[in-house]
C-alpha positions as CSV (number, residue, x, y, z in Angstrom):
1,M,70.4,95.3,106.8
2,F,66.7,94.0,105.8
3,C,63.7,95.6,106.4
4,D,62.2,95.0,109.9
5,A,58.3,94.4,110.6
6,K,57.8,98.0,110.9
7,L,59.4,99.1,107.4
8,G,57.9,96.6,105.8
9,A,54.6,97.5,107.1
10,F,55.6,100.7,104.9
11,G,55.4,98.3,101.7
12,W,59.4,98.3,101.9
13,Q,61.1,95.2,101.0
14,G,64.5,94.0,100.9
15,L,67.4,96.1,102.3
16,V,67.0,99.4,104.5
17,P,66.1,101.6,101.6
18,P,69.8,104.2,101.5
19,S,67.8,107.1,100.8
20,Y,66.1,106.2,104.7
21,I,69.7,105.7,105.8
22,L,71.0,109.2,104.5
23,Y,68.2,110.9,105.5
24,H,67.2,109.2,109.1
25,R,71.2,109.6,110.9
26,K,72.1,111.1,113.4
27,F,75.8,112.1,114.8
28,R,76.8,109.7,117.8
29,G,80.7,111.3,118.3
30,V,83.9,110.9,117.4
31,V,85.5,107.1,117.1
32,L,89.0,108.1,116.9
33,D,91.4,111.2,116.4
34,P,94.3,111.4,114.2
35,P,97.8,111.2,115.6
36,D,98.2,114.8,116.1
37,F,96.5,117.6,114.4
38,D,99.4,119.1,112.3
39,P,98.7,119.3,108.8
40,G,98.5,115.8,106.7
41,S,97.6,114.0,109.8
42,W,94.5,111.2,109.3
43,I,92.9,108.8,111.0
44,G,90.2,106.2,108.9
45,G,90.7,103.7,105.5
46,S,88.5,101.6,107.8
47,S,86.7,98.4,108.2
48,V,84.6,97.4,110.7
49,L,83.2,93.8,112.0
50,V,80.7,92.3,114.4
51,D,81.5,89.2,115.8
52,Y,78.1,87.5,117.3
53,D,79.4,85.2,119.5
54,S,81.3,87.4,121.4
55,H,79.7,90.3,120.8
56,E,82.5,92.6,120.0
57,F,83.3,95.1,117.5
58,W,86.4,94.9,115.5
59,L,88.0,97.7,114.0
60,T,91.3,98.2,111.5
61,V,92.5,102.0,110.6
62,R,95.0,103.4,109.0
63,P,96.9,106.4,111.2
64,R,98.5,109.0,108.9
65,K,101.1,111.5,109.4
66,A,102.4,114.0,106.6
67,P,105.0,113.1,104.2
68,P,107.9,111.6,104.5
69,L,105.9,109.5,106.9
70,R,102.5,108.9,105.7
71,G,100.3,105.7,106.7
72,Y,102.2,104.3,109.0
73,A,100.6,101.3,110.2
74,A,97.1,99.0,110.2
75,E,95.8,99.3,113.7
76,I,93.3,97.0,115.0
77,Y,90.5,98.1,117.7
78,R,88.0,96.1,119.7
79,S,84.9,97.3,121.1
80,S,81.7,96.2,123.3
81,N,79.4,98.3,122.2
82,G,80.3,99.5,118.9
83,E,80.9,103.1,120.3
84,D,84.3,103.1,122.3
85,Y,87.5,101.4,120.7
86,S,90.5,100.4,122.4
87,K,93.4,99.2,120.3
88,V,94.5,95.6,120.5
89,S,97.5,95.5,118.1
90,S,99.1,97.3,115.4
91,I,100.9,96.4,112.0
92,S,103.5,99.0,110.8
93,A,104.3,99.6,106.9
94,E,107.9,98.2,107.7
95,A,106.6,94.8,109.9
96,L,104.5,94.3,106.3
97,G,107.5,95.3,104.1
98,S,109.7,92.6,106.1
99,M,106.8,90.1,106.1
100,S,106.2,90.4,102.3
101,H,109.4,91.3,101.1
102,Q,108.0,94.1,99.3
103,N,109.5,97.6,99.7
104,V,106.2,99.2,101.7
105,V,106.5,103.1,102.3
106,S,102.7,103.5,103.0
107,I,99.4,101.8,103.7
108,E,96.2,103.0,103.4
109,A,92.4,101.7,103.7
110,Q,91.9,97.8,104.7
111,Q,89.4,95.5,105.1
112,L,88.9,93.0,107.5
113,V,86.3,89.9,106.8
114,R,85.7,86.3,108.4
115,D,85.9,84.0,105.4
116,P,82.8,81.5,105.7
117,N,84.6,78.4,105.2
118,T,87.6,78.1,107.2
119,G,86.4,80.7,110.0
120,R,89.8,82.9,109.9
121,Y,90.3,86.4,109.6
122,Y,91.3,87.8,106.4
123,L,92.7,91.3,106.2
124,Y,93.1,93.0,103.1
125,I,95.6,96.0,103.4
126,S,96.7,98.3,100.5
127,A,100.2,99.4,100.4
128,D,102.3,101.7,98.6
129,T,105.6,99.7,97.2
130,R,107.2,102.0,94.9
131,G,106.7,105.5,96.7
132,T,109.7,107.6,97.7
133,G,108.2,109.0,100.6
134,E,107.4,112.3,99.2
135,S,105.2,111.4,96.6
136,E,102.1,108.6,96.1
137,G,103.9,105.6,94.4
138,Q,102.3,102.4,93.0
139,W,99.8,99.8,94.8
140,D,98.5,97.1,95.8
141,T,96.8,94.5,97.5
142,F,98.0,92.7,100.3
143,L,96.4,89.7,102.1
144,L,96.8,88.7,106.0
145,I,95.5,85.9,107.8
146,S,94.7,85.5,111.3
147,D,92.8,82.8,113.8
148,D,91.9,85.7,116.1
149,P,91.3,89.7,114.5
150,A,93.9,90.8,117.3
151,G,96.5,88.8,115.5
152,P,99.4,87.7,115.4
153,W,98.7,87.9,111.4
154,K,100.5,86.1,108.8
155,F,101.3,87.4,105.4
156,H,99.8,85.0,102.6
157,D,100.3,87.0,99.4
158,L,99.1,89.6,97.0
159,A,95.8,89.5,96.9
160,W,95.6,91.4,93.8
161,R,98.3,93.5,91.9
162,R,98.2,96.4,89.6
163,G,99.7,95.4,86.1
164,D,96.7,95.6,83.7
165,N,95.9,98.7,81.5
166,Y,92.9,100.1,83.6
167,D,95.3,99.4,86.9
168,S,98.6,100.1,85.9
169,H,99.2,102.3,88.6
170,E,97.0,101.3,91.8
171,A,94.6,98.3,92.4
172,R,93.4,99.1,96.2
173,D,91.1,100.9,98.1
174,A,88.9,98.1,97.9
175,T,85.2,97.4,99.3
176,I,85.0,93.4,99.9
177,G,81.6,91.7,100.3
178,I,81.0,88.1,100.5
179,V,77.1,87.3,99.3
180,D,76.2,83.9,99.1
181,G,79.5,82.8,100.1
182,R,81.4,84.9,97.0
183,Y,83.7,87.1,97.2
184,F,83.4,90.9,95.7
185,A,85.4,93.8,95.6
186,L,84.7,97.2,94.0
187,F,88.4,98.8,94.1
188,K,90.3,101.9,93.1
189,A,91.7,101.1,89.6
190,A,94.6,103.7,88.3
191,Q,95.6,104.2,85.3
192,G,98.7,106.4,85.2
193,T,99.0,109.2,88.1
194,E,95.7,110.7,89.3
195,E,95.9,113.8,88.2
196,G,96.9,112.6,84.5
197,G,95.1,109.2,83.9
198,R,92.1,107.7,84.8
199,V,91.2,106.5,88.4
200,N,87.8,104.5,88.3
201,V,85.8,101.4,90.2
202,A,87.1,97.9,88.7
203,L,85.5,94.7,90.1
204,A,87.3,91.3,91.3
205,T,85.7,88.2,92.4
206,S,86.7,85.5,94.7
207,S,85.6,81.5,95.3
208,N,87.8,81.6,98.5
209,G,88.9,85.1,99.2
210,L,92.6,83.7,98.4
211,E,92.3,83.9,94.8
212,W,91.2,86.6,93.0
213,K,90.1,87.3,89.6
214,K,90.2,91.0,88.4
215,H,87.3,91.6,85.7
216,G,87.9,95.0,84.8
217,T,86.0,98.5,85.0
218,L,82.1,98.6,85.0
219,K,80.3,100.9,82.9
220,I,77.3,103.3,85.1
221,D,74.2,102.3,83.7
222,G,75.6,101.1,80.8
223,I,78.1,104.3,80.4
224,E,81.6,104.5,80.8
225,Q,82.4,105.8,84.2
226,P,84.1,109.7,84.1
227,R,87.5,110.2,84.3
228,Y,87.5,110.4,88.3
229,L,85.2,108.0,90.2
230,Q,86.0,105.7,93.7
231,L,83.4,104.0,95.9
232,Y,84.0,102.7,99.0
233,G,81.4,101.4,101.5
234,N,79.9,98.0,102.0
235,I,78.2,95.3,99.8
236,F,75.0,93.8,100.8
237,A,72.9,91.1,99.6
238,G,70.1,93.2,98.2
239,A,66.6,91.3,97.1
240,M,68.2,91.7,93.7
241,G,72.1,91.0,93.7
242,P,74.7,92.6,95.4
243,L,74.2,96.2,96.3
244,F,76.9,98.7,97.1
245,M,76.2,101.4,100.0
246,G,78.4,104.4,100.7
247,L,80.7,107.7,99.3
248,A,81.4,108.3,95.8
249,R,84.9,110.4,95.4
250,R,84.3,112.3,92.2
251,H,86.6,115.1,93.6
252,L,90.5,115.6,93.5
253,I,92.1,118.6,95.1
254,R,95.6,119.0,95.9
255,K,96.1,115.3,95.4
256,A,93.3,114.5,97.9
257,S,90.0,112.3,97.0
258,L,87.0,113.7,98.2
259,A,83.5,112.8,98.8
260,R,80.0,114.4,98.7
261,D,77.9,112.2,97.7
262,F,76.4,108.8,99.5
263,E,75.3,106.6,96.7
264,A,73.8,102.7,96.1
265,Y,74.1,100.5,93.1
266,F,73.4,97.1,92.3
267,I,76.2,95.3,90.9
268,D,75.4,93.7,87.9
269,Y,78.9,91.7,87.6
270,R,77.8,89.4,84.7
271,G,77.3,92.4,82.6
272,M,80.3,94.3,84.2
273,N,77.9,97.2,84.8
274,L,76.4,99.5,87.7
275,E,73.2,100.1,88.3
276,S,72.0,103.5,90.0
277,V,69.7,103.0,92.9
278,F,70.2,106.0,94.6
279,R,72.5,109.8,94.9
280,G,72.1,111.7,97.7
281,E,74.0,114.8,99.2
282,W,76.1,114.0,102.2
283,K,75.4,116.9,104.8
284,P,77.3,117.1,107.5
285,L,75.2,117.1,110.8
286,S,78.3,117.4,113.2
287,P,81.0,120.2,114.0
288,Y,83.6,117.7,112.9
289,E,82.9,118.0,109.0
290,R,83.6,120.3,106.4
291,K,80.9,121.8,104.9
292,D,82.2,122.3,101.8
293,Y,83.9,118.6,101.5
294,P,82.7,116.9,104.3
295,S,84.7,113.3,103.7
296,H,88.0,112.0,102.5
297,G,85.6,109.2,101.1
298,Y,85.9,106.1,103.3
299,M,82.9,105.0,104.8
300,N,81.6,101.7,106.9
301,I,78.3,100.9,107.5
302,I,76.9,98.0,109.6
303,R,74.1,96.5,111.3
304,D,74.3,96.4,115.5
305,P,72.8,93.2,115.5
306,F,72.6,93.9,119.6
307,R,70.4,97.1,119.3
308,S,68.3,98.1,117.0
309,R,70.3,100.3,114.6
310,L,72.7,100.8,111.7
311,L,76.6,102.5,112.3
312,I,78.0,103.9,109.8
313,Y,81.5,104.8,110.1
314,L,83.0,108.2,108.8
315,E,86.3,109.4,107.7
316,S,85.6,113.4,108.1
317,I,87.6,116.4,107.1
318,D,88.0,118.2,110.4
319,P,86.8,121.9,109.7
320,H,89.1,123.8,112.7
321,Y,92.3,122.0,111.7
322,T,92.2,122.1,108.3
323,K,93.2,125.0,106.9
324,E,93.2,123.6,103.3
325,I,92.5,120.8,101.3
326,G,94.8,118.7,100.1
327,W,97.1,115.7,100.6
328,R,99.6,117.4,103.1
329,T,97.4,119.8,104.6
330,Q,93.6,118.3,106.2
331,V,93.7,116.6,109.1
332,D,90.6,113.7,109.1
333,R,89.1,112.0,112.2
334,L,87.1,108.5,112.6
335,I,83.2,109.7,113.4
336,L,80.0,108.1,114.0
337,Y,76.7,108.2,113.1
338,E,73.7,106.0,113.4
339,V,70.1,105.3,111.9
340,R,67.8,103.4,114.5
341,L,65.3,100.8,112.9
């Protein structure tokens, strides 16, 4: 992600600027379609990992159908080029419930990382353990471990759980990065229901990816967050510290969280503050994004180490099949952009 010699010649140092990423992206194609194109069918909530040794890309996603089924699995895909993926394994909500001895009724966002100490793969899964199947329940973040991203996966424990005042309802949908060997997670912290409570960005850290410490919600430029804000993307090692790049979910329509803006923040984890770096409108460049609300708010940004480019995976809201924005009615795809370096 750091600027190469060409970009450095412009006087740019550190990471590739988020503004450059936003304004130089090109649409590549559809990565995955939803399970079907009926209202409430989605694919996304994804995470992408690159294996430098095998030259393989690993993608984990959540397929979903309308209630009562909802997010019914965590699926893992493999690719040799970061564009064409084939499914290699799946963990159903029922299987996750059996592993964890929890009442798992739905799965949402996931994060796949490789632990630098053990070399093992950690899969963090957001799980609804209190829902009825017809309405949102209460969410925690589970941790599964494997020696191979294709599995089999073994349930370890809850990475973190709801329970504090600021995340009494939900502690999930994390963006996780490892910077200088330390794990950082920005996660969705919901206090009460989304419609009536607060939804904000909270911080958790860990030295090993197993035992986590929750630190609470962060300020933005020294000011309390708005009542509704979520971030989802990637955390990078910037020249001035950990830096988040990705989408900001600032809109809630019929229980669907939506994003219009691509944003970047330095994470001042000691001062519990997000320092603004960039904010720009994500304008659709493909026929698979609505013009008013292009994304459900899930994004991954990775560097393709085998070709000089960045890859951006986006859970887009399809403009043709989505007749109405909403939790039960919209249709989401997983699409791909690239930024040539």
